[in-house]
Structure formats: structure tokens, C-alpha cells
C-alpha positions as CSV (number, residue, x, y, z in Angstrom):
1,M,0.0,-0.2,0.1
2,T,1.2,3.3,-0.8
3,F,1.8,6.3,1.1
4,F,-1.0,8.3,-0.6
5,Q,-3.4,5.0,-0.3
6,F,-2.9,4.9,3.5
7,L,-3.4,8.6,3.5
8,M,-6.6,8.1,1.5
9,L,-7.9,5.1,3.8
10,G,-7.0,7.2,6.9
11,A,-9.1,10.4,5.6
12,S,-12.1,7.9,4.9
13,A,-12.1,6.1,8.0
14,F,-12.0,9.7,9.7
15,F,-14.7,10.9,7.6
16,A,-16.9,7.4,8.1
17,Y,-16.5,8.0,12.0
18,K,-17.6,11.7,12.0
19,I,-20.8,10.6,9.8
20,Y,-21.4,7.7,12.7
21,E,-21.0,10.3,15.4
22,H,-23.5,12.8,13.8
23,V,-25.9,10.0,13.2
24,Q,-26.0,9.2,16.8
25,T,-26.7,12.8,17.9
26,L,-30.0,12.8,15.6
27,Q,-33.2,12.3,17.4
28,D,-35.7,10.3,16.6
29,P,-38.7,12.4,14.6
30,K,-41.1,11.3,17.1
31,E,-38.7,12.9,19.9
32,Q,-38.3,15.9,17.8
33,N,-42.1,16.5,17.8
34,N,-42.2,16.2,21.4
35,T,-39.2,18.6,22.1
36,A,-40.9,21.1,19.9
37,A,-44.3,20.6,21.5
38,E,-42.7,21.2,24.9
39,D,-41.1,24.2,23.6
40,V,-44.4,25.3,22.8
41,D,-45.8,24.6,25.9
42,A,-43.1,26.5,27.9
43,L,-43.5,29.4,25.9
44,I,-47.5,29.6,26.5
45,D,-46.6,29.2,30.3
46,E,-44.2,32.0,30.1
47,A,-46.7,34.2,27.9
48,D,-49.6,33.4,30.5
49,A,-47.2,34.4,33.5
50,L,-46.4,37.7,31.7
51,L,-50.2,38.3,30.8
52,Q,-50.9,37.8,34.7
53,K,-48.5,40.3,35.8
54,G,-50.0,42.7,33.2
55,E,-46.7,42.8,30.6
56,Y,-49.2,42.6,27.6
57,S,-46.6,43.5,25.1
58,R,-44.1,41.1,26.3
59,A,-46.6,38.2,26.4
60,L,-48.0,39.2,22.9
61,T,-44.4,38.5,21.5
62,L,-44.5,35.2,23.2
63,Y,-47.8,34.3,21.9
64,S,-46.8,35.5,18.4
65,E,-44.1,32.8,18.7
66,V,-46.1,30.3,19.5
67,S,-48.5,31.1,16.5
68,H,-45.3,31.3,14.2
69,R,-44.5,27.7,15.6
70,G,-48.2,26.3,14.6
71,G,-48.8,25.9,18.1
72,S,-51.9,28.4,17.6
73,D,-55.2,27.3,18.7
74,A,-58.4,29.2,19.7
75,D,-57.0,29.6,23.3
76,T,-53.7,31.2,22.2
77,L,-55.4,33.3,19.6
78,F,-57.8,34.5,22.2
79,K,-54.8,35.3,24.4
80,M,-53.3,37.4,21.7
81,G,-56.5,39.1,21.1
82,Y,-56.8,40.0,24.9
83,A,-53.2,41.2,25.2
84,L,-53.6,43.6,22.3
85,D,-57.3,44.6,24.0
86,K,-55.3,45.4,27.3
87,Q,-52.8,48.0,25.0
88,E,-56.0,49.5,23.8
89,R,-55.0,48.3,20.4
90,Y,-58.5,47.4,19.9
91,D,-58.9,46.8,16.0
92,E,-56.1,44.5,15.9
93,A,-57.3,42.5,19.1
94,L,-61.0,42.4,17.0
95,Q,-59.1,40.4,14.5
96,Y,-57.9,38.1,16.7
97,Y,-61.3,37.6,18.5
98,K,-63.2,37.1,15.1
99,E,-60.1,34.4,14.4
100,V,-61.2,32.5,17.6
101,L,-64.9,32.3,16.5
102,E,-63.9,31.0,12.9
103,L,-62.5,28.0,14.8
104,D,-65.1,27.9,17.4
105,K,-68.5,30.0,16.6
106,N,-69.9,28.9,20.4
107,N,-66.9,30.3,21.9
108,L,-68.8,32.4,24.8
109,A,-65.5,34.5,25.8
110,A,-64.8,35.6,22.3
111,H,-68.3,36.8,22.1
112,Q,-67.8,38.7,25.4
113,A,-64.7,40.2,24.0
114,I,-65.9,41.0,20.8
115,A,-68.9,42.8,22.7
116,S,-66.6,44.5,25.0
117,V,-64.3,45.8,22.0
118,Y,-67.2,47.2,19.9
119,R,-68.4,49.0,23.1
120,Q,-65.2,50.7,23.4
121,L,-65.4,51.7,20.0
122,G,-68.9,53.2,20.3
123,E,-70.3,50.3,17.9
124,Y,-73.2,49.3,20.3
125,A,-75.3,47.7,17.5
126,S,-72.2,45.0,17.2
127,A,-71.8,45.0,21.0
128,R,-75.3,44.0,21.4
129,E,-75.4,41.1,18.6
130,H,-72.5,39.6,20.2
131,L,-74.0,39.9,23.9
132,N,-77.1,38.4,22.4
133,A,-75.0,35.4,21.3
134,S,-73.4,35.0,24.4
135,L,-76.9,34.9,26.1
136,E,-77.9,32.1,23.2
137,L,-74.7,30.4,24.5
138,D,-75.5,30.7,28.1
139,A,-78.6,32.3,29.6
140,N,-77.3,31.7,33.0
141,N,-73.9,33.6,32.8
142,P,-74.2,36.7,35.1
143,I,-71.4,38.4,33.6
144,T,-73.1,38.7,30.4
145,Y,-76.0,40.3,31.8
146,F,-73.6,42.7,33.9
147,N,-71.9,43.7,30.5
148,Y,-75.0,43.9,28.8
149,G,-76.0,46.6,31.7
150,N,-72.9,48.6,31.2
151,L,-73.5,48.5,27.3
152,L,-77.2,49.9,27.9
153,V,-75.7,52.1,30.3
154,D,-73.4,53.7,27.7
155,M,-76.7,53.7,25.5
156,K,-78.6,55.8,27.7
157,H,-81.4,53.0,28.3
158,L,-81.3,53.1,32.0
159,D,-84.2,51.1,32.6
160,E,-83.2,48.0,30.6
161,A,-79.6,48.4,32.1
162,K,-81.3,48.1,35.7
163,Q,-83.2,44.8,33.9
164,M,-79.7,43.3,33.1
165,Y,-78.3,44.1,36.5
166,Q,-81.4,42.6,38.3
167,K,-81.1,39.7,36.1
168,A,-77.1,39.1,36.7
169,L,-78.1,39.4,40.5
170,E,-80.9,36.8,40.2
171,I,-78.5,34.6,39.0
172,D,-75.9,35.4,41.4
173,P,-76.9,37.1,44.3
174,D,-73.3,37.8,45.6
175,F,-72.2,39.4,42.2
176,Y,-71.1,42.6,43.8
177,P,-70.4,44.7,40.5
178,A,-73.9,44.1,39.4
179,K,-74.9,45.4,42.8
180,H,-72.7,48.3,42.8
181,E,-73.7,49.5,39.2
182,L,-77.9,49.1,40.1
183,E,-77.3,51.3,43.2
184,Q,-75.5,54.0,40.9
185,L,-78.7,53.9,38.8
């Protein structure tokens, strides 16, 4: 064997070993998917904690990363809308809330949130439409009646607002916000 052949044999053996090492470090695709899912779950947990602390911009950044990685579901979209809503970025929040309804037309929280945004924007007819949808989904939710009462106060329909607050209190006699608003009228 010549020196050159010996050199080529050594180089081939070296590269074969390096390929073997690389193959040993590769993960099973199922393990890769599990790792990716764990990463998305960790991002969601971190974003949820930031949302609880009122750090809406930072939470939104993490939820956007989750969405970018394909982990976007109705819950994540709702949280993105909520983070935008809290930053008074109402038009953007509305888009995310509507996406939630595209995924789940019976999402009570999305209807409530959309009604709230429309109320903020002064679009009372649209707010009323979503509060009615909320009542169709759950006629025993005191929060819906409370929110409806608030909308009616804004619309200067005080007698109807009183009825909504009273309905909220019929469902939950300890619902302080409804008691407070009723006393104010």
C-alpha cells in the first residue's frame, strides 16, 4: 500500500467516523416533535405568566412566537387578542377574537370580548349582537347580563340596564359589580 493510499484510507475512516457520530446525535422524529411541543408549551406558560403580571406586550411577543411555530389554537388566539385589547389596540384585538370565532363559533369568551371591544369603539349595535349571541350560548351567565347592563348604560337605556343588572343578581346574588352598578342608577 502506497503512502497516498494509506492517507486516503485514513481520511475515509475519519470521515466515516464523523458521519457515525453525527447519526448518533440525531433524534427520532417523534422525539423531535415532542421537544417542539414541549418548547411551545413552555412559551405558552411563560406568556401566560406575563399576561397575569400585566406585561401585555411581552406576552404578545411570546404568543406570536407560539403562533409562528404552529401552536396557535383558539385559546392562544384569544390571549393574543386579550393582550392587544389591554394595550387599547382594539382593531387588532378584534381580528384575533374573530379568528377565535372562526375556529369555534360557540366560544362564549370570544363573543364577550368582541362585545367589549365594540363597546369601546362605540359600535353599540355590534356589541349588542355579540352579547345576544353570548346569551344564546349561556343564558345563566351573570357576567353577560352585567356587560349588557354596562352597554345599555352607555346607550342611555337606563331602565333596560337596571333589568340586566337585576337578572345578573338573580343568577348570582353575591355578584358585587352588578349590585354596585344597580345602586348607581
